[in-house]
ZALO-521175 format. One record per residue: x, y, z of N, C-alpha, C in turn; residue in three letters. Coordinates in steps of 0.1 Angstrom, whole numbers, plus 5000, padded with zeros to 4 digits. Example, Ala and Ser with C-alpha at 12.3 -4.5 7.8 and 13.67 -1.06 7.14 Angstrom:
BEGIN
n_px,n_py,n_pz,ca_px,ca_py,ca_pz,c_px,c_py,c_pz,type
5132,4943,5078,5123,4955,5078,5132,4967,5078,ALA
5128,4978,5071,5137,4989,5071,5129,5000,5079,SER
END
This chain:
BEGIN
n_px,n_py,n_pz,ca_px,ca_py,ca_pz,c_px,c_py,c_pz,type
6951,8299,9155,6948,8306,9168,6934,8304,9172,MET
6932,8302,9186,6918,8301,9190,6911,8315,9189,ASN
6899,8314,9184,6892,8327,9182,6880,8328,9192,GLU
6877,8340,9197,6866,8342,9205,6853,8339,9197,PRO
6842,8337,9205,6829,8334,9198,6825,8345,9189,ALA
6818,8343,9178,6814,8353,9169,6807,8364,9177,PRO
6810,8377,9173,6803,8388,9180,6809,8392,9193,GLY
6820,8385,9198,6826,8388,9211,6840,8391,9209,ARG
6844,8402,9215,6858,8406,9214,6867,8398,9223,TRP
6880,8397,9220,6889,8388,9228,6890,8392,9242,PRO
6890,8382,9251,6893,8384,9265,6908,8381,9267,ARG
6915,8390,9272,6930,8389,9273,6934,8390,9288,VAL
6942,8380,9292,6947,8381,9306,6963,8381,9305,VAL
6968,8391,9312,6983,8392,9312,6987,8389,9327,VAL
6996,8379,9328,7002,8376,9341,7016,8382,9343,ALA
7017,8391,9352,7030,8398,9354,7028,8413,9353,GLY
7029,8420,9364,7028,8435,9364,7041,8442,9363,GLY
7051,8437,9357,7063,8444,9355,7063,8452,9342,GLY
7074,8456,9337,7075,8465,9325,7069,8458,9313,ALA
7072,8445,9310,7068,8438,9298,7053,8436,9299,ALA
7048,8431,9310,7034,8428,9311,7025,8440,9311,GLY
7030,8451,9318,7022,8463,9317,7021,8469,9303,PHE
7033,8469,9296,7033,8474,9283,7025,8466,9273,PHE
7025,8453,9275,7016,8444,9267,7002,8447,9269,ALA
6998,8449,9281,6983,8451,9284,6979,8465,9278,ALA
6988,8475,9279,6984,8488,9273,6983,8487,9258,ILE
6993,8480,9252,6993,8478,9237,6981,8471,9232,ALA
6977,8461,9240,6964,8453,9236,6952,8462,9237,ALA
6951,8469,9248,6939,8477,9251,6938,8489,9241,ALA
6950,8495,9239,6950,8507,9230,6947,8503,9215,GLU
6952,8491,9211,6950,8486,9198,6936,8481,9195,SER
6930,8477,9205,6916,8472,9204,6908,8476,9216,CYS
6902,8488,9216,6895,8493,9227,6883,8484,9232,PRO
6878,8476,9223,6867,8468,9227,6871,8455,9234,ALA
6884,8452,9234,6889,8440,9240,6888,8441,9255,ALA
6886,8430,9262,6886,8429,9276,6900,8425,9281,ASP
6908,8434,9287,6922,8432,9290,6923,8433,9305,VAL
6928,8422,9311,6930,8422,9326,6945,8419,9329,THR
6951,8427,9338,6965,8425,9342,6965,8420,9356,LEU
6972,8409,9358,6974,8403,9372,6988,8404,9377,LEU
6990,8408,9389,7003,8409,9395,7002,8401,9408,GLU
7011,8391,9410,7011,8383,9421,7014,8390,9434,LYS
7023,8400,9433,7028,8407,9445,7019,8419,9447,THR
7020,8426,9458,7013,8439,9460,7018,8450,9452,PRO
7029,8449,9445,7036,8460,9439,7037,8459,9424,HIS
7031,8468,9417,7033,8469,9402,7046,8476,9399,LEU
7052,8472,9388,7063,8479,9382,7075,8481,9392,LEU
7077,8471,9400,7087,8472,9411,7101,8475,9406,ALA
7105,8468,9395,7119,8471,9390,7120,8484,9383,LYS
7109,8489,9377,7109,8502,9371,7112,8512,9382,VAL
7106,8510,9393,7107,8520,9404,7121,8522,9409,ARG
7128,8511,9410,7142,8512,9417,7153,8511,9407,ILE
7151,8509,9394,7162,8508,9385,7169,8521,9383,SER
7182,8520,9380,7190,8532,9378,7191,8541,9390,GLY
7191,8535,9402,7191,8543,9414,7178,8551,9416,GLY
7167,8546,9411,7155,8553,9412,7152,8563,9401,GLY
7160,8562,9390,7158,8571,9379,7152,8564,9367,ARG
7154,8551,9366,7148,8543,9356,7155,8545,9342,CYS
7164,8535,9339,7172,8535,9327,7163,8529,9316,ASN
7155,8538,9310,7144,8533,9301,7148,8526,9289,VAL
7159,8530,9282,7164,8524,9270,7178,8529,9268,THR
7184,8526,9256,7197,8530,9253,7197,8537,9239,HIS
7205,8547,9238,7206,8554,9225,7213,8547,9214,ALA
7208,8536,9210,7213,8527,9199,7201,8525,9190,CYS
7202,8530,9178,7190,8531,9169,7191,8521,9158,PHE
7201,8513,9157,7202,8502,9147,7198,8489,9153,ASP
7188,8482,9148,7183,8470,9154,7194,8459,9155,ALA
7202,8458,9145,7212,8447,9146,7223,8451,9156,ARG
7227,8463,9156,7237,8468,9166,7231,8466,9180,GLU
7219,8470,9182,7212,8469,9195,7211,8454,9200,LEU
7209,8445,9190,7208,8431,9194,7221,8425,9199,ALA
7232,8431,9196,7245,8426,9201,7247,8428,9216,THR
7238,8436,9222,7239,8438,9237,7232,8428,9245,ARG
7227,8417,9238,7220,8406,9245,7228,8393,9245,TYR
7233,8389,9257,7241,8376,9257,7232,8365,9252,PRO
7219,8365,9255,7210,8355,9250,7198,8362,9244,ARG
7195,8358,9232,7182,8363,9226,7184,8374,9216,GLY
7196,8378,9214,7199,8390,9205,7194,8387,9191,GLY
7198,8376,9185,7195,8372,9171,7179,8372,9169,ARG
7172,8366,9179,7158,8365,9178,7151,8379,9179,ALA
7158,8388,9186,7152,8401,9188,7153,8411,9176,LEU
7161,8407,9166,7164,8417,9156,7151,8421,9149,ILE
7143,8412,9145,7130,8415,9139,7121,8424,9147,GLY
7118,8420,9160,7110,8428,9168,7116,8442,9171,PRO
7129,8443,9173,7135,8456,9175,7134,8465,9163,LEU
7134,8459,9151,7132,8467,9139,7118,8474,9139,THR
7108,8467,9144,7095,8472,9145,7092,8481,9157,ARG
7099,8478,9168,7097,8486,9180,7110,8486,9188,PHE
7119,8495,9184,7132,8496,9191,7133,8509,9199,GLY
7145,8514,9201,7148,8525,9209,7140,8538,9204,SER
7140,8540,9191,7134,8552,9186,7119,8552,9189,SER
7113,8540,9188,7098,8539,9190,7095,8540,9205,GLU
7104,8535,9213,7102,8537,9228,7103,8552,9232,THR
7113,8559,9226,7114,8573,9229,7101,8580,9225,ILE
7097,8577,9213,7085,8584,9208,7072,8580,9216,GLU
7071,8568,9220,7060,8564,9228,7059,8572,9241,TRP
7070,8573,9248,7069,8581,9261,7068,8596,9258,PHE
7075,8600,9248,7074,8615,9245,7060,8619,9241,GLN
7053,8610,9234,7039,8614,9230,7030,8614,9241,SER
7034,8608,9253,7026,8607,9264,7031,8616,9276,ARG
7040,8625,9272,7044,8636,9281,7057,8633,9289,GLY
7064,8623,9285,7076,8620,9293,7088,8621,9283,VAL
7096,8631,9284,7108,8633,9276,7119,8625,9282,ALA
7128,8620,9273,7140,8612,9278,7152,8620,9274,LEU
7163,8618,9282,7176,8624,9279,7186,8613,9278,LYS
7197,8616,9271,7208,8607,9268,7220,8611,9276,THR
7226,8601,9284,7238,8604,9291,7250,8600,9282,GLU
7262,8604,9287,7274,8602,9279,7277,8588,9274,ALA
7272,8578,9283,7275,8564,9279,7263,8558,9271,ASP
7253,8566,9267,7242,8561,9259,7230,8557,9266,GLY
7231,8556,9280,7219,8553,9287,7209,8564,9287,ARG
7196,8561,9286,7185,8571,9285,7176,8571,9297,MET
7174,8582,9303,7165,8584,9315,7155,8594,9313,PHE
7144,8594,9321,7135,8606,9320,7142,8619,9324,PRO
7138,8629,9317,7144,8642,9320,7142,8646,9335,VAL
7131,8641,9341,7129,8643,9355,7139,8636,9365,SER
7146,8627,9359,7155,8618,9367,7148,8611,9378,ASP
7135,8608,9376,7127,8601,9385,7119,8589,9378,SER
7120,8577,9383,7113,8566,9378,7098,8568,9379,SER
7094,8577,9389,7080,8579,9391,7073,8585,9378,GLN
7081,8592,9370,7076,8598,9358,7071,8586,9348,SER
7080,8576,9348,7076,8564,9339,7064,8557,9345,ILE
7064,8555,9358,7053,8547,9364,7040,8555,9362,ILE
7040,8568,9365,7028,8576,9363,7023,8575,9348,ASP
7033,8576,9339,7029,8575,9325,7022,8562,9321,CYS
7028,8551,9326,7023,8537,9323,7009,8536,9330,LEU
7008,8540,9343,6995,8539,9350,6984,8547,9343,ASN
6988,8559,9338,6978,8567,9331,6974,8561,9318,GLY
6984,8556,9311,6980,8550,9298,6971,8537,9300,ALA
6974,8529,9310,6966,8518,9313,6952,8522,9317,ALA
6951,8532,9325,6937,8536,9329,6929,8542,9318,GLU
6936,8550,9309,6928,8555,9298,6924,8544,9288,ARG
6932,8534,9287,6929,8523,9277,6919,8513,9283,ALA
6916,8514,9296,6906,8506,9302,6912,8492,9306,GLY
6925,8491,9309,6930,8479,9314,6926,8477,9329,VAL
6921,8465,9331,6917,8461,9345,6929,8455,9352,LYS
6932,8461,9364,6944,8457,9371,6941,8451,9384,ILE
6947,8439,9387,6944,8433,9400,6958,8429,9406,ARG
6961,8434,9418,6974,8431,9425,6971,8421,9436,VAL
6982,8414,9439,6981,8403,9449,6974,8391,9444,GLY
6973,8390,9431,6966,8379,9424,6975,8373,9413,VAL
6979,8360,9415,6987,8354,9406,6981,8341,9400,GLY
6987,8337,9389,6981,8325,9382,6989,8313,9387,VAL
6982,8303,9394,6989,8291,9399,6990,8280,9389,ASP
6980,8279,9380,6980,8269,9370,6971,8273,9358,SER
6974,8266,9347,6966,8270,9335,6963,8257,9327,ALA
6951,8256,9322,6948,8245,9313,6940,8251,9301,VAL
6941,8244,9290,6934,8248,9278,6921,8239,9277,ARG
6910,8245,9276,6897,8238,9275,6894,8233,9261,THR
6884,8224,9260,6881,8218,9247,6876,8229,9237,ALA
6871,8240,9242,6867,8251,9234,6878,8260,9229,SER
6890,8258,9235,6902,8266,9231,6904,8277,9240,GLY
6896,8279,9251,6899,8289,9260,6909,8284,9270,GLU
6914,8294,9278,6923,8291,9289,6916,8292,9302,PHE
6917,8282,9311,6911,8283,9324,6923,8285,9334,ALA
6923,8296,9340,6934,8300,9349,6930,8299,9363,LEU
6937,8290,9371,6934,8289,9385,6943,8300,9393,ALA
6937,8309,9400,6943,8320,9406,6947,8316,9421,LEU
6956,8323,9427,6960,8321,9440,6950,8325,9451,ASN
6939,8332,9446,6929,8335,9456,6917,8325,9456,ASP
6920,8314,9449,6910,8303,9449,6900,8304,9437,GLY
6900,8315,9430,6891,8316,9419,6897,8311,9406,LEU
6888,8308,9396,6893,8304,9383,6886,8314,9373,THR
6894,8319,9363,6889,8328,9353,6893,8322,9339,ILE
6885,8326,9329,6888,8321,9316,6891,8332,9306,THR
6899,8329,9296,6902,8340,9286,6905,8333,9273,CYS
6906,8341,9262,6909,8337,9249,6924,8338,9246,ASP
6930,8348,9251,6945,8350,9250,6951,8351,9264,ARG
6962,8344,9265,6969,8344,9278,6984,8348,9276,PHE
6988,8358,9282,7002,8363,9281,7009,8360,9295,LEU
7020,8352,9294,7028,8350,9306,7040,8360,9305,TRP
7041,8369,9314,7052,8379,9314,7058,8380,9328,ALA
7058,8369,9335,7064,8368,9349,7076,8359,9348,ALA
7087,8363,9354,7099,8356,9354,7101,8348,9367,GLY
7112,8340,9368,7116,8334,9380,7109,8322,9385,GLY
7100,8316,9377,7093,8304,9381,7101,8291,9380,CYS
7099,8282,9389,7105,8269,9388,7097,8260,9378,ARG
7104,8251,9371,7097,8243,9361,7084,8237,9365,PRO
7084,8231,9378,7072,8224,9382,7061,8233,9386,GLY
7063,8246,9386,7053,8255,9390,7049,8265,9379,LEU
7053,8262,9367,7052,8271,9356,7040,8268,9348,HIS
7030,8277,9347,7018,8274,9339,7021,8271,9324,PRO
7032,8277,9318,7035,8273,9304,7040,8259,9303,ALA
7047,8254,9313,7051,8240,9313,7039,8231,9314,VAL
7029,8235,9322,7017,8227,9322,7010,8226,9309,GLU
7012,8237,9301,7005,8237,9288,7013,8231,9277,LEU
7025,8226,9280,7033,8218,9271,7047,8224,9267,GLY
7050,8236,9273,7063,8242,9270,7074,8236,9279,HIS
7087,8237,9275,7098,8234,9283,7103,8247,9289,THR
7113,8246,9298,7118,8258,9305,7133,8257,9306,LEU
7141,8267,9302,7155,8267,9305,7156,8273,9319,VAL
7162,8265,9328,7163,8268,9342,7169,8282,9344,ALA
7162,8291,9351,7168,8305,9353,7180,8304,9362,PRO
7190,8312,9358,7202,8314,9367,7205,8329,9367,VAL
7211,8334,9378,7213,8349,9379,7222,8354,9368,PRO
7219,8367,9365,7227,8375,9355,7228,8389,9362,SER
7237,8397,9357,7239,8410,9362,7241,8410,9377,LEU
7253,8405,9382,7256,8404,9396,7270,8409,9398,PHE
7273,8413,9410,7287,8417,9414,7295,8406,9419,THR
7308,8408,9420,7317,8397,9424,7322,8399,9438,PHE
7320,8389,9447,7324,8390,9461,7339,8385,9461,GLN
7347,8393,9468,7362,8390,9469,7366,8393,9483,ILE
7373,8383,9489,7377,8384,9503,7391,8390,9505,GLU
7398,8394,9495,7412,8399,9496,7413,8410,9506,GLU
7421,8409,9516,7421,8419,9527,7425,8433,9522,PRO
7435,8434,9513,7439,8447,9508,7428,8454,9500,TRP
7420,8446,9493,7410,8452,9485,7399,8458,9494,LEU
7397,8452,9506,7386,8456,9515,7390,8470,9521,LYS
7402,8474,9519,7406,8488,9524,7402,8499,9515,THR
7396,8495,9503,7394,8505,9492,7380,8507,9488,LEU
7370,8505,9497,7356,8507,9493,7354,8521,9487,PRO
7347,8522,9476,7344,8535,9470,7353,8539,9460,GLY
7365,8532,9458,7375,8536,9448,7369,8531,9434,VAL
7370,8540,9425,7365,8538,9411,7377,8540,9401,ALA
7378,8531,9392,7388,8532,9381,7381,8530,9368,VAL
7384,8539,9359,7378,8539,9345,7388,8544,9335,ASP
7392,8535,9325,7387,8522,9324,7397,8512,9329,PRO
7392,8499,9332,7401,8488,9335,7397,8477,9325,VAL
7406,8467,9324,7403,8455,9316,7402,8443,9326,LYS
7391,8436,9325,7389,8425,9334,7387,8412,9326,VAL
7394,8402,9329,7393,8389,9321,7388,8378,9331,SER
7379,8370,9326,7375,8358,9333,7377,8346,9324,VAL
7388,8338,9327,7391,8326,9319,7380,8316,9319,ALA
7373,8315,9330,7362,8305,9331,7351,8307,9321,THR
7349,8320,9319,7338,8324,9309,7344,8327,9295,ALA
7357,8327,9294,7364,8330,9282,7359,8344,9277,LYS
7360,8353,9286,7355,8367,9283,7363,8378,9289,ARG
7365,8388,9281,7372,8400,9286,7364,8413,9283,THR
7363,8422,9293,7356,8434,9291,7364,8446,9296,GLU
7362,8457,9290,7369,8470,9294,7358,8480,9297,ILE
7360,8487,9309,7351,8497,9313,7353,8501,9327,GLY
7343,8508,9333,7345,8513,9347,7343,8502,9357,PRO
7351,8502,9367,7351,8493,9378,7350,8500,9392,LEU
7341,8495,9401,7340,8501,9414,7343,8491,9424,LEU
7352,8494,9434,7355,8486,9445,7345,8488,9456,ILE
7339,8477,9461,7329,8479,9471,7334,8472,9484,THR
7326,8473,9495,7329,8466,9507,7330,8451,9506,HIS
7323,8446,9496,7323,8431,9494,7331,8426,9483,GLY
7336,8435,9474,7343,8430,9462,7344,8440,9452,GLY
7340,8437,9439,7340,8446,9428,7327,8446,9421,VAL
7324,8458,9416,7311,8460,9408,7314,8470,9397,SER
7304,8476,9392,7305,8485,9380,7302,8479,9367,GLY
7300,8487,9357,7296,8482,9344,7305,8470,9338,PRO
7318,8471,9340,7326,8460,9335,7324,8447,9341,VAL
7321,8447,9354,7318,8435,9361,7304,8430,9358,VAL
7294,8439,9357,7281,8435,9354,7280,8429,9340,LEU
7287,8434,9330,7288,8429,9317,7294,8414,9317,ARG
7304,8413,9324,7311,8399,9325,7301,8389,9332,LEU
7293,8394,9342,7284,8385,9348,7273,8381,9339,SER
7269,8390,9330,7258,8387,9320,7263,8377,9310,ALA
7274,8380,9304,7279,8371,9293,7283,8358,9298,TRP
7288,8357,9311,7293,8345,9316,7283,8338,9326,GLY
7270,8342,9326,7261,8338,9336,7260,8323,9338,ALA
7259,8316,9327,7258,8301,9329,7271,8294,9333,ARG
7282,8299,9327,7295,8293,9330,7299,8296,9345,GLU
7296,8308,9350,7299,8311,9364,7290,8304,9373,LEU
7278,8302,9369,7268,8294,9378,7274,8279,9379,HIS
7279,8274,9368,7284,8260,9369,7295,8258,9378,LYS
7303,8268,9381,7315,8267,9390,7312,8272,9404,VAL
7299,8274,9406,7295,8279,9420,7299,8293,9423,GLY
7302,8301,9413,7306,8315,9415,7319,8315,9423,TYR
7328,8306,9420,7342,8306,9425,7351,8305,9414,ARG
7358,8316,9411,7367,8316,9399,7376,8328,9401,PHE
7386,8329,9392,7396,8340,9393,7393,8350,9382,ASP
7396,8363,9385,7396,8373,9375,7410,8379,9375,ILE
7413,8384,9363,7426,8391,9361,7422,8406,9357,ASP
7428,8415,9365,7425,8429,9363,7437,8437,9358,VAL
7436,8443,9347,7446,8452,9342,7441,8466,9346,ASN
7447,8472,9356,7442,8485,9361,7445,8496,9351,TRP
7454,8494,9341,7457,8504,9331,7450,8501,9318,LEU
7441,8491,9318,7432,8488,9306,7440,8483,9294,ALA
7446,8493,9287,7452,8489,9274,7467,8487,9275,SER
7474,8490,9286,7488,8489,9286,7493,8474,9288,ALA
7503,8470,9281,7508,8457,9283,7519,8457,9293,SER
7523,8445,9298,7534,8444,9307,7547,8450,9302,HIS
7550,8448,9289,7562,8453,9283,7562,8468,9283,GLU
7550,8474,9280,7549,8489,9279,7551,8495,9293,GLU
7546,8488,9303,7548,8493,9317,7562,8492,9321,VAL
7569,8481,9317,7583,8480,9320,7591,8491,9314,MET
7588,8495,9302,7595,8506,9295,7592,8519,9302,ARG
7580,8521,9307,7577,8533,9314,7584,8534,9328,GLU
7585,8522,9334,7593,8522,9347,7607,8526,9344,ILE
7613,8520,9334,7627,8524,9330,7628,8539,9328,GLN
7618,8545,9321,7618,8559,9318,7617,8567,9331,HIS
7610,8562,9340,7608,8570,9353,7621,8569,9361,ARG
7629,8558,9360,7642,8557,9367,7651,8568,9363,ARG
7649,8572,9350,7658,8582,9344,7653,8596,9347,VAL
7640,8598,9345,7634,8612,9345,7629,8616,9359,THR
7625,8606,9367,7619,8609,9380,7627,8602,9391,SER
7640,8600,9389,7647,8591,9398,7647,8596,9413,GLY
7646,8609,9415,7647,8614,9429,7634,8612,9437,ALA
7623,8610,9429,7610,8608,9436,7608,8594,9441,GLN
7600,8593,9452,7597,8580,9457,7586,8574,9448,THR
7587,8560,9447,7577,8553,9439,7563,8556,9444,VAL
7562,8556,9458,7549,8557,9464,7543,8571,9461,LEU
7551,8581,9461,7545,8595,9459,7543,8598,9444,ARG
7551,8592,9435,7549,8595,9421,7538,8586,9415,ALA
7526,8589,9418,7515,8580,9415,7514,8579,9399,ARG
7510,8567,9396,7508,8563,9381,7494,8568,9377,TRP
7494,8579,9370,7481,8584,9365,7475,8575,9355,SER
7462,8572,9355,7452,8579,9363,7447,8571,9375,PRO
7455,8563,9381,7451,8554,9392,7448,8563,9404,LEU
7438,8560,9411,7435,8567,9424,7447,8564,9434,PRO
7450,8574,9442,7461,8574,9451,7460,8561,9461,ALA
7448,8559,9466,7447,8548,9475,7450,8534,9469,ARG
7446,8533,9456,7448,8520,9449,7463,8519,9446,LEU
7469,8530,9441,7483,8530,9438,7492,8526,9451,TRP
7488,8531,9462,7495,8527,9474,7495,8512,9477,GLU
7483,8506,9475,7481,8492,9477,7489,8484,9467,GLN
7489,8488,9455,7497,8481,9444,7512,8481,9447,LEU
7517,8493,9451,7531,8494,9454,7535,8485,9466,VAL
7526,8485,9476,7529,8476,9488,7528,8462,9483,ALA
7519,8458,9475,7518,8444,9470,7531,8440,9463,LEU
7537,8449,9456,7549,8446,9449,7561,8446,9458,ALA
7559,8448,9471,7570,8447,9481,7579,8459,9480,GLY
7574,8471,9476,7582,8483,9475,7580,8491,9487,ILE
7591,8494,9494,7590,8502,9507,7586,8516,9504,ALA
7580,8523,9513,7575,8537,9510,7587,8547,9507,PRO
7599,8544,9511,7610,8554,9509,7618,8551,9496,ASP
7615,8540,9489,7623,8536,9477,7620,8546,9466,VAL
7631,8551,9460,7630,8561,9449,7631,8553,9436,ARG
7626,8560,9425,7626,8553,9412,7640,8549,9408,TRP
7650,8557,9411,7663,8554,9407,7669,8542,9414,SER
7663,8539,9425,7668,8527,9433,7659,8515,9432,LYS
7649,8516,9424,7640,8505,9422,7647,8493,9415,LEU
7647,8481,9421,7654,8470,9415,7645,8465,9403,SER
7652,8457,9395,7645,8452,9383,7634,8442,9388,ARG
7637,8434,9398,7627,8424,9403,7615,8431,9408,ASP
7617,8442,9416,7606,8450,9421,7598,8456,9410,ALA
7605,8461,9399,7598,8467,9388,7590,8457,9381,GLY
7595,8445,9379,7587,8434,9373,7574,8431,9381,VAL
7576,8430,9394,7564,8428,9403,7554,8439,9402,ARG
7559,8451,9401,7549,8463,9400,7542,8462,9387,LEU
7549,8460,9376,7543,8459,9363,7533,8448,9362,ALA
7536,8437,9369,7527,8425,9369,7514,8429,9377,THR
7515,8435,9388,7503,8439,9396,7495,8450,9388,PHE
7501,8459,9381,7494,8469,9374,7486,8463,9362,LEU
7492,8453,9355,7486,8448,9343,7479,8434,9345,THR
7481,8428,9356,7475,8415,9358,7474,8411,9373,LYS
7465,8418,9380,7462,8415,9394,7452,8404,9394,THR
7456,8392,9399,7446,8381,9400,7439,8381,9413,THR
7426,8381,9412,7417,8381,9424,7408,8369,9424,LEU
7406,8363,9435,7398,8351,9437,7384,8355,9440,ALA
7374,8352,9432,7360,8355,9434,7354,8343,9442,VAL
7347,8347,9453,7342,8336,9462,7327,8336,9462,SER
7320,8344,9454,7306,8344,9454,7301,8356,9446,GLY
7287,8358,9447,7281,8369,9439,7272,8376,9449,LYS
7268,8389,9444,7259,8397,9452,7249,8402,9441,SER
7236,8403,9445,7226,8408,9436,7217,8417,9444,THR
7212,8428,9437,7201,8436,9443,7188,8428,9441,ASN
7182,8424,9452,7171,8415,9451,7159,8421,9442,LYS
7158,8434,9443,7147,8441,9436,7150,8442,9421,GLU
7163,8443,9417,7167,8444,9403,7172,8431,9398,GLU
7169,8420,9404,7173,8407,9401,7170,8404,9386,PHE
7180,8401,9379,7178,8397,9365,7183,8383,9363,VAL
7176,8375,9355,7180,8361,9353,7181,8359,9338,THR
7190,8349,9334,7189,8343,9321,7182,8330,9322,CYS
7174,8326,9312,7166,8314,9313,7152,8318,9311,GLY
7143,8308,9309,7129,8310,9307,7125,8301,9295,GLY
7114,8306,9288,7109,8298,9277,7119,8298,9265,ILE
7123,8286,9260,7133,8285,9249,7128,8293,9237,PRO
7137,8300,9230,7133,8309,9220,7128,8302,9207,LEU
7132,8289,9206,7126,8282,9194,7112,8277,9196,ASP
7106,8280,9208,7092,8276,9210,7083,8288,9209,GLU
7089,8299,9203,7081,8312,9202,7082,8318,9188,VAL
7071,8323,9183,7070,8330,9171,7074,8345,9174,HIS
7086,8350,9169,7090,8363,9173,7083,8374,9165,PHE
7075,8371,9155,7067,8381,9149,7055,8385,9157,LYS
7051,8376,9166,7039,8378,9175,7042,8376,9189,THR
7053,8370,9193,7056,8365,9206,7046,8354,9211,MET
7040,8348,9201,7030,8337,9204,7037,8324,9204,GLY
7032,8315,9212,7037,8301,9214,7036,8294,9200,SER
7046,8286,9197,7046,8277,9186,7038,8264,9189,ARG
7036,8262,9202,7030,8249,9206,7015,8251,9211,LEU
7011,8262,9216,6998,8264,9222,6992,8277,9216,VAL
6982,8275,9207,6975,8287,9201,6969,8296,9212,PRO
6971,8309,9211,6965,8318,9221,6974,8321,9233,GLY
6985,8314,9234,6995,8316,9245,7006,8325,9240,LEU
7010,8335,9248,7021,8345,9244,7030,8346,9256,TYR
7042,8352,9252,7053,8354,9262,7059,8368,9260,PHE
7064,8374,9270,7071,8387,9269,7081,8389,9281,ALA
7091,8397,9279,7100,8401,9290,7108,8389,9295,GLY
7110,8389,9309,7118,8379,9315,7113,8365,9315,GLU
7101,8363,9310,7095,8350,9308,7103,8342,9298,ALA
7110,8350,9289,7117,8344,9278,7132,8342,9281,LEU
7139,8333,9274,7153,8331,9276,7161,8342,9269,ASP
7158,8355,9274,7164,8367,9268,7169,8375,9280,ILE
7182,8380,9279,7186,8390,9289,7197,8398,9283,ASP
7198,8411,9287,7207,8420,9281,7217,8425,9292,GLY
7228,8431,9287,7238,8437,9296,7232,8449,9303,ILE
7239,8455,9312,7234,8467,9319,7234,8479,9309,THR
7225,8488,9311,7225,8500,9302,7212,8503,9296,GLY
7201,8497,9300,7188,8500,9295,7183,8489,9285,GLY
7191,8479,9283,7188,8469,9273,7177,8459,9278,PHE
7177,8456,9290,7166,8447,9295,7152,8454,9295,ASN
7152,8467,9298,7139,8473,9297,7135,8474,9282,PHE
7145,8477,9273,7141,8478,9259,7135,8464,9254,GLN
7141,8453,9258,7135,8440,9255,7121,8439,9260,SER
7119,8444,9272,7105,8443,9278,7095,8451,9270,ALA
7099,8464,9266,7090,8472,9258,7087,8466,9245,TRP
7098,8460,9239,7097,8455,9225,7088,8442,9225,THR
7091,8433,9234,7083,8420,9234,7069,8423,9239,THR
7067,8432,9249,7054,8435,9254,7045,8441,9243,GLY
7051,8451,9236,7043,8458,9225,7039,8448,9214,TRP
7049,8439,9210,7046,8429,9200,7035,8420,9204,THR
7036,8414,9216,7026,8405,9221,7013,8411,9223,ALA
7013,8423,9229,7000,8430,9231,6992,8432,9219,GLY
6998,8437,9208,6991,8440,9196,6987,8427,9189,ARG
6996,8417,9190,6992,8404,9183,6980,8397,9190,ALA
6979,8399,9203,6968,8392,9210,6954,8397,9206,MET
6954,8409,9201,6941,8414,9196,6940,8415,9181,VAL
6949,8408,9175,6948,8407,9160,6954,8419,9152,GLY
6963,8427,9159,6969,8438,9152,6984,8434,9149,VAL
6988,8434,9136,7001,8430,9132,7011,8442,9133,GLY
END
């Protein structure tokens, strides 16, 4: 590792004012108060994703306290994260914020939010910690290029025309193209970023009549990605969303990118029921509910509006009673209930909450320190790495974990 001159404390520069970069700067400054720590954010806005995540509530982490179990929530990078999560996982995150006056609460699905239900609580906490620790923050200033000097320092060319030097350089910004990436200039490679955590656009006319309809649980399969997920689904004006869709988009990010986001999904609206089980239930209804119309005798727990569309898709007239339902019509209904095939024609993402898979390859990083294996004094955290999690607080936990690890390592604290 390049060392500062004798008698001088390390000069640290962090590029990226998101969750990972901010946390790393705080960890460095708190661990070594004498260090000179500067945080640079290219845009005018610090902690932008923190502000809008979780509908403005900020899904800080997830109530999963075993590092190996927690690591299974990362389509890419989970194995590498086990060690860091053991040292700074969900429990440590909760304690970190709690000790600084921000209590977290756990929702039924395990997601954890500030008790205030406001992301501003997290932002104020981080800003306060950075100020107390003496972190120097500059917004609207980004790193355009980086070189390592003969003395082992980093010379960083900034977008304001200035050049600054430092002993330790942390890259915590995501979304860069290979030709414009300071780490690539320094000798690293880059796994090209592609979108993760996106919703599916579907042009099916009947589906467009159901915006706002939610079904929980459903089973959705994507043959292209060889993946099936069960969970809540939300029908939107443009297609389908909800946790089950977001998980599929995360696990299948690369495969779905390769096919241009045009693929089929199969939806089992009853989640666990098979076609054969539904056929038996239809026969049971012929006997026990024969006088009722199929349309009015809704299949619980499906929402009424969705049930009406599925009955119509099966070609069943509104006045047909269960006792008069033909076998062919019953087969069609059972098929739509357990395997509705929908053609996906694209994706939609929230630009502010945009998550990618891709970044610095994991085999180029020491995960005990988040330091480069190729360039002494260079570190990585957060979305800069080829790590991404499913929805539910896992991406923020990765940011806190890698930021904390890198921040302490940069000032010589293990």
